[in-house]
C-alpha positions as CSV (number, residue, x, y, z in Angstrom):
1,M,-21.6,31.3,-29.8
2,S,-18.2,32.5,-27.7
3,R,-19.8,31.6,-24.6
4,V,-20.3,28.2,-25.7
5,I,-16.2,27.9,-26.8
6,F,-15.6,29.4,-23.2
7,V,-17.2,26.7,-21.2
8,T,-15.9,24.2,-23.8
9,N,-12.3,25.4,-23.4
10,A,-12.9,25.7,-19.6
11,I,-14.7,22.2,-19.4
12,A,-11.6,20.6,-21.4
13,A,-9.1,22.3,-19.1
14,R,-10.3,20.7,-16.0
15,F,-10.4,17.7,-17.6
16,Q,-6.3,17.8,-19.1
17,C,-5.5,19.0,-15.8
18,A,-7.1,16.4,-13.7
19,H,-5.7,13.5,-16.3
20,T,-2.2,15.0,-15.8
21,I,-2.6,15.0,-11.8
22,G,-4.0,11.4,-12.3
23,W,-1.3,10.4,-14.3
24,R,1.5,11.9,-12.0
25,I,-0.2,10.0,-8.9
26,S,0.1,6.2,-10.7
27,N,3.8,7.6,-11.3
28,G,4.7,8.2,-8.0
29,A,5.4,11.6,-8.6
30,N,5.2,14.5,-6.2
31,L,2.9,17.1,-6.7
32,S,3.6,19.7,-4.4
33,D,4.5,22.1,-7.4
34,T,0.7,21.2,-8.9
35,N,-1.5,20.9,-5.5
36,P,0.4,21.7,-2.5
37,M,-0.2,18.6,0.6
38,P,1.1,17.3,3.1
39,L,3.1,14.3,2.9
40,S,0.8,12.5,5.4
41,T,-2.3,13.9,3.6
42,M,-0.9,12.4,0.6
43,Y,0.4,9.0,1.2
44,F,-1.0,8.6,4.5
45,S,-4.5,7.3,6.0
46,W,-5.3,5.4,9.0
47,P,-5.9,1.4,7.9
48,S,-9.8,0.4,7.8
49,K,-10.9,-2.3,9.8
50,A,-10.6,-4.7,6.3
51,Y,-6.8,-3.8,7.1
52,W,-6.9,-5.6,10.0
53,G,-8.8,-8.1,9.1
54,C,-6.8,-9.5,6.5
55,W,-3.7,-9.3,8.6
56,A,-5.5,-11.5,11.2
57,L,-6.2,-13.9,8.3
58,A,-2.3,-14.2,7.1
59,G,-1.8,-15.3,10.7
60,S,-4.4,-17.7,10.8
61,Y,-3.3,-19.3,7.7
62,N,0.3,-19.6,9.2
63,F,-1.0,-20.6,12.6
64,G,-2.5,-23.5,10.2
65,R,0.8,-24.1,8.1
66,G,2.3,-25.0,11.8
67,L,-0.5,-27.2,13.2
68,F,1.9,-30.3,13.2
69,G,5.2,-28.6,13.6
70,M,4.8,-27.2,17.1
71,P,2.2,-27.5,20.0
72,L,-0.7,-25.7,19.7
73,W,0.1,-23.2,22.1
74,E,3.5,-22.4,21.0
75,N,2.4,-22.1,17.6
76,F,-0.6,-19.4,18.2
77,I,2.1,-17.4,20.1
78,F,4.3,-17.8,17.1
79,S,1.8,-16.7,14.6
80,A,0.1,-14.0,17.0
81,A,3.6,-12.0,17.7
82,H,4.6,-12.2,13.9
83,F,1.6,-11.0,12.3
84,A,0.6,-8.3,14.8
85,L,3.9,-7.1,14.3
86,W,3.6,-6.9,10.5
87,S,0.2,-5.1,11.1
88,V,1.8,-2.3,13.0
89,I,5.1,-2.5,10.5
90,G,2.2,-2.1,7.6
91,V,1.3,1.3,9.0
92,V,4.4,2.6,8.7
93,A,5.5,1.1,5.4
94,L,2.1,2.4,3.9
95,P,2.9,5.6,3.2
96,L,6.5,4.8,1.9
97,I,5.0,2.0,-0.6
98,R,2.6,4.7,-1.7
99,R,5.1,7.5,-2.3
100,Y,7.7,5.1,-3.5
101,P,5.6,2.3,-5.7
102,L,7.7,-0.7,-7.1
103,R,8.4,0.1,-10.8
104,L,10.4,-1.7,-13.6
105,D,13.6,0.2,-13.0
106,A,16.5,-1.0,-10.7
107,R,16.2,2.0,-8.5
108,S,12.5,1.1,-7.1
109,W,13.8,-2.9,-6.9
110,L,16.7,-1.6,-5.2
111,F,14.5,0.7,-2.6
112,H,12.3,-2.2,-2.0
113,I,14.4,-4.5,-1.4
114,L,16.3,-2.6,0.6
115,L,13.3,-1.6,3.0
116,G,11.5,-4.9,2.8
117,A,15.1,-6.4,4.0
118,L,14.9,-4.2,6.9
119,L,11.1,-4.5,8.0
120,T,11.2,-8.2,7.6
121,Q,14.4,-8.3,10.1
122,T,12.6,-5.9,12.1
123,D,9.8,-8.3,12.0
124,V,11.1,-11.6,12.7
125,T,13.3,-10.8,15.1
126,L,11.4,-9.2,17.6
127,G,8.7,-11.6,16.7
128,H,11.2,-14.2,18.3
129,W,12.3,-12.3,21.1
130,I,8.2,-12.3,21.6
131,F,7.8,-15.7,21.5
132,A,10.6,-16.6,23.4
133,A,9.8,-14.4,26.2
134,I,6.4,-15.2,26.8
135,T,6.8,-19.5,25.8
136,G,10.3,-19.6,27.6
137,A,11.8,-21.0,24.4
138,Y,15.5,-20.1,23.3
139,K,16.9,-20.1,26.8
140,N,19.9,-18.4,27.4
141,K,19.4,-16.4,24.2
142,N,20.4,-13.0,23.3
143,L,18.5,-10.8,21.0
144,L,21.7,-10.9,18.8
145,E,21.1,-15.1,18.8
146,L,17.6,-14.6,17.9
147,F,18.3,-12.1,15.2
148,V,20.7,-15.2,13.9
149,I,18.3,-17.4,14.2
150,A,15.2,-15.5,12.6
151,F,17.3,-14.6,9.7
152,K,18.3,-18.3,9.0
153,T,14.5,-19.4,9.9
154,C,11.8,-17.0,8.5
155,F,13.7,-14.3,6.8
156,H,13.1,-15.8,3.4
157,I,9.4,-16.6,4.2
158,A,8.5,-13.1,5.6
159,L,10.6,-11.3,2.7
160,L,7.7,-12.5,0.5
161,T,5.0,-11.6,2.7
162,Y,6.6,-7.7,2.6
163,F,6.4,-8.2,-1.6
164,G,2.8,-9.6,-1.2
165,F,2.0,-6.8,0.8
166,V,3.2,-4.4,-1.6
167,G,1.6,-6.1,-4.5
168,I,-2.0,-5.8,-2.7
169,V,-1.2,-2.2,-1.7
170,Q,-0.5,-0.9,-5.3
171,G,-3.3,-2.9,-6.8
172,L,-5.7,-1.2,-4.8
173,A,-4.1,2.1,-5.9
174,A,-4.0,1.1,-9.1
175,L,-7.7,0.1,-9.1
176,K,-8.9,3.3,-7.0
177,L,-7.4,5.4,-9.9
178,A,-8.3,3.6,-12.8
179,R,-12.3,3.9,-11.1
180,Q,-11.7,7.7,-10.5
181,R,-10.2,8.1,-14.3
182,E,-13.4,6.4,-15.5
183,L,-15.3,8.8,-13.3
184,Q,-13.6,11.9,-15.0
185,V,-13.8,10.7,-18.5
186,L,-17.8,10.4,-18.0
187,E,-17.9,13.7,-16.3
188,H,-16.0,15.1,-19.0
189,K,-18.5,13.6,-21.8
190,G,-21.9,14.8,-19.7
191,A,-20.4,18.3,-20.0
192,S,-19.6,18.0,-23.3
193,V,-23.0,17.3,-24.0
194,R,-24.5,19.8,-22.1
195,A,-22.2,22.4,-24.0
196,Q,-23.4,21.1,-27.0
197,L,-26.9,21.3,-26.3
198,Q,-26.3,25.1,-24.7
199,S,-25.0,25.6,-28.2
200,L,-27.9,24.4,-30.0
201,K,-30.0,26.6,-27.6
202,L,-28.2,29.8,-28.4
203,Q,-28.4,28.8,-32.3
204,L,-32.0,28.5,-32.3
């Protein structure tokens, strides 16, 4: 009988530990004191083909929006430059978004507003610079002048792109965590049933 109690307690302890770790991941906590792991391993993984495909779709959507706003070739260069940059910037942003998820508190929002503003302005400025270099637009404009033009014309829309990206990343992370917790619960129930069966066998 003591053997069954020991097995059941061990299973419960493992489940409680897994539940605690899952809760701390969902709240953006540092797990170094529970399971030492480098930041790069915990929060960074090279994006899949779906990641690059999604940015390509976003660029295609922007290309479609501008079909009647500028010549076709210039529209293509403009969209390709900005969203190719977004895909690269996103790789850098992913670990930070996973490490510091957006929550319902002022510090979290302040962090993402500042990070989003920095990454957004970087994207639109470099995107305008690449566009100007290839098409010859914005002649006699230096980088600072392109910075101002990009801020006035594209910053607000690009910032929405950043927050949309954050929402997708966190939504997928929450879905993955929910599936992991569901599997943990199923494993715990199965272990409990096996322990009860073992107890009945010992009693017989």
